[in-house]
C-alpha positions as CSV (number, residue, x, y, z in Angstrom):
1,X,0.0,0.0,0.0
2,X,1.4,3.4,-1.0
3,X,1.8,5.9,1.7
4,X,1.6,9.6,1.3
5,X,4.9,11.6,1.6
6,X,5.2,14.5,4.0
7,X,4.0,17.7,2.3
8,X,6.9,20.2,2.1
9,X,4.6,22.7,3.8
10,X,5.1,21.0,7.1
11,X,8.9,21.3,6.6
12,X,8.4,25.0,6.0
13,X,6.4,25.2,9.2
14,X,9.3,23.5,11.1
15,X,11.8,26.0,9.6
16,X,9.6,28.9,10.4
17,X,9.0,27.6,13.9
18,X,12.7,27.5,14.7
19,X,13.3,30.9,13.1
20,X,10.5,32.4,15.3
21,X,11.9,30.4,18.2
22,X,15.3,32.1,17.9
23,X,13.6,35.5,17.5
24,X,11.5,34.9,20.6
25,X,14.5,33.8,22.6
26,X,16.3,37.1,21.6
27,X,13.2,39.2,22.5
28,X,12.9,37.5,25.9
29,X,16.6,38.2,26.8
30,X,16.2,41.7,28.1
31,X,14.2,40.4,31.1
32,X,17.3,38.6,32.1
33,X,19.7,41.4,31.3
34,X,17.8,44.3,32.9
35,X,19.2,44.0,36.4
36,X,22.8,43.2,35.3
37,X,22.9,46.2,33.0
38,X,21.6,48.4,35.7
39,X,24.3,47.1,38.1
40,X,27.2,47.4,35.6
41,X,26.4,50.8,34.0
42,X,24.5,52.4,36.9
43,X,21.4,53.0,34.8
44,X,17.9,53.7,36.1
45,X,15.3,51.1,35.2
46,X,13.7,53.7,32.8
47,X,16.9,53.6,30.6
48,X,16.7,49.8,29.9
49,X,12.9,50.1,29.7
50,X,13.1,52.8,27.0
51,X,15.4,50.6,24.9
52,X,13.0,47.7,25.2
53,X,10.1,50.0,24.3
54,X,11.9,51.1,21.1
55,X,12.5,47.5,20.3
56,X,8.9,46.4,20.8
57,X,7.6,49.4,18.9
58,X,9.8,48.8,15.8
59,X,9.0,45.1,16.1
60,X,5.4,45.9,15.5
61,X,5.6,48.9,13.2
62,X,7.9,47.1,10.7
63,X,5.5,44.1,10.5
64,X,3.3,45.4,7.6
65,X,6.4,46.5,5.7
66,X,7.9,43.1,6.2
67,X,4.7,41.5,4.7
68,X,5.0,43.8,1.7
69,X,8.7,43.0,1.3
70,X,7.8,39.2,1.5
71,X,5.2,39.8,-1.2
72,X,7.8,41.6,-3.3
73,X,11.1,39.7,-2.7
74,X,10.1,36.4,-0.9
75,X,9.8,34.9,2.5
76,X,13.3,33.3,2.4
77,X,15.1,36.6,1.5
78,X,13.3,38.7,4.1
79,X,13.7,36.1,6.9
80,X,17.4,35.6,6.1
81,X,17.9,39.4,6.3
82,X,16.1,39.4,9.7
83,X,18.4,36.8,11.2
84,X,21.5,38.7,10.0
85,X,20.2,41.9,11.7
86,X,19.5,39.9,14.9
87,X,23.0,38.4,14.9
88,X,24.7,41.8,14.3
89,X,22.6,43.7,16.8
90,X,23.1,41.3,19.6
91,X,26.8,40.8,19.0
92,X,27.5,44.5,18.9
93,X,25.6,45.0,22.1
94,X,28.4,43.3,24.0
95,X,30.7,46.2,23.0
96,X,28.5,49.0,24.1
97,X,29.6,51.6,26.6
98,X,26.7,54.1,26.9
99,X,22.9,54.2,26.8
100,X,22.5,55.6,23.3
101,X,24.3,52.5,22.0
102,X,21.7,50.3,23.8
103,X,18.9,52.3,22.2
104,X,20.5,51.9,18.7
105,X,21.6,48.3,18.9
106,X,18.9,46.6,21.0
107,X,16.2,49.1,20.3
108,X,16.6,49.9,16.6
109,X,18.6,47.1,15.0
110,X,17.2,44.1,17.0
111,X,13.8,45.7,16.8
112,X,13.8,45.9,13.0
113,X,15.3,42.4,12.8
114,X,12.5,41.0,15.0
115,X,9.9,43.0,13.0
116,X,10.9,41.3,9.8
117,X,9.5,38.0,11.1
118,X,6.4,39.3,12.9
119,X,4.0,38.2,10.1
120,X,5.9,35.0,9.2
121,X,3.3,32.8,10.7
122,X,0.4,34.4,8.8
123,X,2.4,34.4,5.5
124,X,3.3,30.7,5.8
125,X,-0.2,29.7,6.8
126,X,-1.9,31.5,3.9
127,X,0.6,30.6,1.2
128,X,1.3,27.0,2.1
129,X,-2.0,25.8,3.5
130,X,-5.7,25.6,2.6
131,X,-6.6,23.3,5.4
132,X,-5.2,23.5,8.9
133,X,-4.4,27.2,8.7
134,X,-5.5,27.8,12.3
135,X,-3.5,24.9,13.6
136,X,-0.4,26.2,11.7
137,X,-0.7,29.7,13.1
138,X,-1.2,28.1,16.6
139,X,2.0,26.0,16.2
140,X,4.1,28.9,14.9
141,X,2.7,31.3,17.6
142,X,3.7,28.7,20.2
143,X,7.3,29.1,19.0
144,X,7.5,32.3,21.1
145,X,6.8,30.3,24.2
146,X,9.2,27.5,23.2
147,X,11.9,30.1,22.6
148,X,11.6,31.5,26.1
149,X,11.3,28.0,27.5
150,X,14.6,27.0,25.9
151,X,16.6,30.3,26.2
152,X,15.6,31.9,29.4
153,X,16.9,29.3,32.0
154,X,20.1,28.9,29.9
155,X,20.6,32.7,29.6
156,X,19.9,33.3,33.3
157,X,22.4,30.7,34.2
158,X,25.0,32.2,31.9
159,X,24.4,35.7,33.2
160,X,24.8,34.4,36.7
161,X,27.9,32.3,36.1
162,X,29.7,33.9,33.1
163,X,28.2,37.4,32.7
164,X,25.7,39.0,30.4
165,X,28.1,39.3,27.5
166,X,28.6,35.6,27.3
167,X,24.8,35.1,27.2
168,X,24.5,37.7,24.4
169,X,27.3,36.1,22.3
170,X,25.4,32.8,22.5
171,X,22.2,34.1,21.0
172,X,24.2,35.9,18.3
173,X,25.8,32.6,17.3
174,X,22.4,30.8,17.2
175,X,21.1,33.5,14.9
176,X,23.9,32.9,12.4
177,X,23.1,29.1,12.5
178,X,19.5,29.8,11.8
179,X,20.4,32.1,8.9
180,X,22.2,29.2,7.2
181,X,19.3,26.8,7.6
182,X,16.8,29.3,6.1
183,X,19.1,30.1,3.2
184,X,19.3,26.4,2.2
185,X,15.8,25.0,3.0
186,X,13.2,27.8,3.1
187,X,11.0,28.2,0.0
188,X,8.6,31.1,-0.9
189,X,5.8,29.2,-2.6
190,X,4.5,25.6,-2.9
191,X,5.2,25.9,-6.7
192,X,8.9,26.2,-5.9
193,X,8.6,22.5,-5.0
194,X,6.1,21.6,-7.7
195,X,3.3,21.4,-5.2
196,X,-0.2,22.7,-4.5
197,X,-0.8,24.2,-1.0
198,X,-1.6,21.6,1.7
199,X,-5.2,20.6,1.5
200,X,-5.6,22.3,-1.9
201,X,-5.7,21.1,-5.5
202,X,-3.8,22.1,-8.6
203,X,-6.6,24.5,-9.7
204,X,-6.0,26.6,-6.5
205,X,-3.3,29.0,-7.7
206,X,-1.1,31.3,-5.7
207,X,-1.1,34.9,-5.0
208,X,1.3,36.4,-7.6
209,X,4.5,38.0,-6.6
210,X,3.7,41.7,-6.1
211,X,6.0,43.9,-8.2
212,X,4.9,47.2,-6.7
213,X,6.9,49.3,-4.2
214,X,6.7,47.4,-0.8
215,X,6.5,50.7,1.1
216,X,3.6,51.8,-1.1
217,X,1.9,48.5,-0.7
218,X,2.1,48.7,3.1
219,X,0.8,52.3,3.2
220,X,-2.0,51.4,0.8
221,X,-2.9,48.6,3.2
222,X,-3.1,51.1,6.1
223,X,-5.3,53.4,4.0
224,X,-7.7,50.5,3.5
225,X,-7.5,49.5,7.1
226,X,-8.3,52.8,8.7
227,X,-11.6,53.0,6.9
228,X,-12.7,49.7,8.5
229,X,-14.3,49.5,11.9
230,X,-13.3,45.9,12.2
231,X,-9.7,46.9,11.8
232,X,-9.9,49.3,14.7
233,X,-11.6,46.6,16.8
234,X,-8.9,44.1,16.0
235,X,-6.1,46.6,16.5
236,X,-7.6,47.9,19.7
237,X,-7.9,44.4,21.3
238,X,-4.5,43.4,20.1
239,X,-3.0,46.6,21.7
240,X,-4.2,45.1,25.0
241,X,-2.8,41.8,24.1
242,X,0.7,43.3,23.6
243,X,0.3,45.4,26.7
244,X,-0.6,42.4,28.9
245,X,2.0,39.9,27.5
246,X,5.5,40.5,26.1
247,X,5.4,44.2,27.0
248,X,4.5,43.7,30.7
249,X,5.2,40.1,31.8
250,X,7.9,39.4,29.2
251,X,9.8,42.6,30.3
252,X,9.0,43.1,34.0
253,X,8.1,39.6,35.5
254,X,11.7,38.7,36.3
255,X,12.5,42.1,38.0
256,X,9.2,41.9,39.9
257,X,10.2,38.4,41.2
258,X,13.6,39.5,42.2
259,X,12.1,42.3,44.3
260,X,10.0,39.7,46.1
261,X,13.1,37.6,47.0
262,X,13.0,35.1,44.1
263,X,16.5,34.5,42.6
264,X,17.0,35.5,39.0
265,X,17.5,31.9,37.7
266,X,14.4,30.7,39.4
267,X,12.4,33.7,38.1
268,X,13.6,33.0,34.6
269,X,12.6,29.4,35.0
270,X,9.2,30.5,36.1
271,X,8.8,32.7,33.0
272,X,10.0,29.8,30.8
273,X,7.4,27.6,32.5
274,X,4.8,30.0,31.3
275,X,6.1,29.0,27.9
276,X,5.3,25.3,28.5
277,X,1.7,26.0,29.1
278,X,1.5,28.5,26.3
279,X,2.6,25.9,23.9
280,X,-0.4,23.8,24.9
281,X,-2.8,26.8,25.1
282,X,-1.8,28.4,21.8
283,X,-1.7,25.1,19.8
284,X,-5.2,24.2,21.2
285,X,-6.3,27.7,20.4
286,X,-5.3,27.2,16.7
287,X,-7.2,23.9,16.6
288,X,-10.3,25.6,18.1
289,X,-10.1,28.6,15.7
290,X,-10.7,26.1,12.8
291,X,-13.9,24.9,14.5
292,X,-15.5,27.6,16.7
293,X,-16.6,31.2,16.7
294,X,-13.4,33.2,17.0
295,X,-15.0,36.2,18.6
296,X,-16.2,34.1,21.6
297,X,-12.7,32.5,21.8
298,X,-11.2,35.9,22.1
299,X,-13.8,37.0,24.7
300,X,-12.8,34.1,27.0
301,X,-9.1,34.5,26.4
302,X,-9.0,38.2,27.3
303,X,-11.4,37.8,30.2
304,X,-9.4,35.0,31.8
305,X,-6.1,36.8,31.3
306,X,-7.6,39.8,33.0
307,X,-8.5,37.7,36.1
308,X,-5.0,36.2,36.2
309,X,-3.3,39.7,36.1
310,X,-5.5,41.0,38.9
311,X,-4.4,38.0,40.9
312,X,-0.6,38.4,40.2
313,X,0.2,41.0,42.9
314,X,-1.4,38.8,45.6
315,X,0.5,35.8,44.2
316,X,3.9,37.6,44.4
317,X,3.2,38.7,48.0
318,X,2.0,35.2,49.2
319,X,3.4,31.7,49.3
320,X,5.0,30.5,46.1
321,X,2.2,28.0,45.5
322,X,-0.1,30.9,44.5
323,X,2.6,32.1,42.0
324,X,2.8,28.6,40.5
325,X,-1.0,28.7,40.0
326,X,-0.7,32.1,38.2
327,X,2.0,30.6,35.9
328,X,-0.3,27.7,34.9
329,X,-3.4,29.8,34.5
330,X,-1.8,32.7,32.7
331,X,0.5,30.5,30.6
332,X,-2.3,28.7,28.9
333,X,-3.6,32.1,27.8
334,X,-0.2,33.8,27.0
335,X,-0.7,34.3,23.3
336,X,-3.7,32.1,22.6
337,X,-5.3,35.3,21.1
338,X,-3.2,35.1,17.9
339,X,-4.8,32.2,16.0
340,X,-8.4,33.7,16.3
341,X,-7.1,37.1,15.4
342,X,-5.3,35.9,12.3
343,X,-8.4,33.9,11.3
344,X,-10.7,36.9,11.7
345,X,-8.2,39.1,9.8
346,X,-8.1,36.6,6.9
347,X,-11.9,36.2,6.8
348,X,-12.6,39.9,6.9
349,X,-9.9,41.3,4.6
350,X,-9.1,38.3,2.3
351,X,-6.2,35.9,1.9
352,X,-4.3,38.2,-0.5
353,X,-4.4,41.0,2.1
354,X,-4.0,39.0,5.3
355,X,-0.2,39.5,5.6
356,X,-0.2,43.3,5.4
357,X,-3.4,43.7,7.4
358,X,-2.2,41.5,10.2
359,X,1.1,43.3,10.1
360,X,-0.7,46.6,10.9
361,X,-2.8,44.9,13.6
362,X,0.4,43.4,15.0
363,X,1.8,47.0,15.0
364,X,-0.9,47.9,17.4
365,X,0.0,44.9,19.5
366,X,3.6,46.1,19.8
367,X,2.6,49.7,20.5
368,X,0.7,48.3,23.5
369,X,3.8,46.2,24.4
370,X,6.0,49.3,24.2
371,X,3.6,51.2,26.4
372,X,3.8,48.5,29.0
373,X,7.6,48.0,28.7
374,X,8.3,51.7,29.3
375,X,5.2,52.5,31.4
376,X,5.9,49.6,33.7
377,X,9.4,50.9,34.3
378,X,8.1,54.5,34.8
379,X,5.4,53.5,37.2
380,X,7.9,51.4,39.1
381,X,10.1,54.5,39.3
382,X,7.2,56.5,40.7
383,X,5.8,54.0,43.2
384,X,8.7,51.5,43.6
385,X,6.2,48.8,42.8
386,X,4.6,46.9,39.9
387,X,1.2,46.7,41.7
388,X,-0.6,49.4,39.7
389,X,0.8,48.2,36.4
390,X,-0.5,44.7,36.9
391,X,-4.0,45.9,38.0
392,X,-4.2,48.3,35.1
393,X,-3.3,45.5,32.6
394,X,-6.1,43.3,34.1
395,X,-8.7,46.1,33.6
396,X,-7.6,46.6,30.0
397,X,-8.1,42.9,29.4
398,X,-11.7,43.1,30.5
399,X,-12.2,46.0,28.1
400,X,-10.7,44.0,25.3
401,X,-13.1,41.1,26.1
402,X,-16.0,43.5,25.4
403,X,-14.4,45.0,22.2
404,X,-13.9,41.6,20.4
405,X,-17.6,40.7,20.4
406,X,-18.2,43.5,17.9
407,X,-15.7,42.3,15.4
408,X,-17.2,41.2,12.0
409,X,-20.7,42.2,12.9
410,X,-20.9,44.5,9.8
411,X,-18.5,42.7,7.5
412,X,-19.8,41.1,4.3
413,X,-19.3,37.3,4.2
414,X,-15.9,36.6,2.8
415,X,-15.4,34.3,-0.2
416,X,-11.8,33.4,-0.9
417,X,-10.7,34.5,-4.4
418,X,-8.7,32.4,-6.8
419,X,-6.0,34.6,-8.2
420,X,-4.3,33.4,-11.4
421,X,-0.7,34.2,-12.1
């Protein structure tokens, strides 16, 4: 009996997963480096927080332009360029002497490098898959959690035993290795391997390579987006998602734990453990987004996340058992919002526009993350505590739970177009 061979789309998913994993590991590094940098250079927390805010802001703002560049030049070319930027930015950080260099290297260069991959999951899912798109987005989104799961404990241990520069050299080397893998094995379209998309047939043709100016394409996408109420609802809810995840917890969880007497390596392990449960939660969320109403999924995700953030100050002040409960509960919900958001974006704006539109929605996510990264540091400077920041984030999540129920209420039913090259 003849068995079906593995569709190359799943190999593309694996390559994208590891590329995003490396990027996520790099983005999670500042949480480990914040206290050592403050101690070595005598910086206030607002200095490091500002660099991270610049990083997160550019990570999001470059997303729609990255999608346009992928449409123009290809996924492999743009992702390879991203890994080179990440390798250069992280390596040069080890040579810095002043705050402006931190802003330039970790803020601008690493921020743009990360931003080049922000829409990779949506681009891979829409180009390579007709069936299982939600599952693919869930798997690729889970790479962020896997990245922090793998990197954070190792980086924390290296920072403690060898210093922060050794930890930074390590992630630079890993970026170079990933660049080589992408250069050899990544492909832009199923037709590059003589295939139809997974779950599709030969008569389903691909979105043609866009020959227009990538910057103009991204700006045109924004012009279309700002006239849509659904875009503002998606962007507004995703602003809260960024504020309440990588901007707040990803940046400030480890420093908050250290202030409550938890050693840095243990705190990093706790943040990595959030990643274990996020892998489960986000993958299941992708599976659910193929089967259930995505607005209701988002309603529950934001509502439950809000409850967990309101509980966090109490968990930090009490026995560690309560903190472990937060890790499990919050971890399952860490970025479970991404698959339903990508699915709604594709359904409302169309497959051919999904990458750029999600890029702009993701930009809102990272603006929220930048607000939390800097705002958390600023509120800590004012009150010498993270209490008010955690409570504020919980309230924002409840507001987002209400917003998402209005998404798609006025949109016309979407019928996917067949575009002939």
